N, C-alpha and C positions, 0 to 999 in steps of 0.2 A: 379704573386707574390705568394709565399707560404703562407698558412694560418697556424697559430699556434693554437694548442689545448692544454690546460692545463688539464691533467688527474685529476681525483679525488685524486689520490695519491699525485700528485704534489701540488694540492691545500691544501691538508692535511699538507704537509711539510712546505709550506709557512705559514700556520696558526701557526704551532708549532714554527717556527722561530720568527714570530711576537709575540706570547705569551711569549716566553722566554725573548726576549729583552724588551718587554713592562713591565715586572716586575720591571725593573729599569728606563726605559725611553720610554714611549709610542710614543713620537715624533720620536725618533731614530728608533724604531721598524717599524713605518709606512714608514720612509725614506728607510730603508734597503729593505723592501719588494718591495717598488716602484722601487728601483734601480735594484733589481734582475729581476723584470718583464721587465724593460726597457732594461736591458742587453740582455734578450732573444729575443727582437725584431730584433737584428742583424741577427738572423736566417732567417728572411723573405727575406733578400737580399743575404745572404751568408749561405745557409743551411749546407754546408759541412765544415764550418769554425772550428767546434769543432774537437778535437782529439778523436780517438778511444781509449777507456779506456782499457789498456792492461790487467788488472786483471779480466776482465769479459770474459766468454767463447763466448760471442756474439760480432761479429764484426760490427753489424749494430747500435749499441748504441754509441753515441758520447757525449762528455762533453765540455762545455765552463765554464769559471770561472768568478765569481764576488767576489772580495776579497778572503776570505777563503771558499766560497761556490762554490760547483760544481752543475751546471745545466745539468742534464742528459736528453738526448732526443733521439728520433728515427725518422729517415726520413721514412715516410710511402710511399710516392710517390712524384712526382714533384710538387704536389699541397698541401701537408700536412706534418706537423711535429707535433709529440706529445711530449710534455714536460712530462717526466716520474717522475721527482722529483728534489728537491733542497736539497743538502746534505752538511753538514759541512765537511770541509777538513779532519777532524780526523776520519770520518766514513768510513768504508769499503763498497764501493758500491756493491760489490758482495754479501753482506749479505742482501741487500735491493732490488736489481733488479734481477729478474729471467728471 
């Protein structure tokens, strides 16, 4: 089974999502972050389930969705996936992923 690694950048984005939502509703913020992390677990069983994001110059970066958030990841090898970040759907990924 593939192991998931959350990069520091991905953890940073999750914290920002939590902090923003928590301004109005801390319980909802906790739930959203939990659901995002839970959604990423599907990658352990189906690492190639995400689509290649067409606006990036890199073809090795894939994206899965949880509501209006995009979870960007890269398959390092058959044993490892790195979560690169979690981005709101209105954000241009090419500005954040190099």
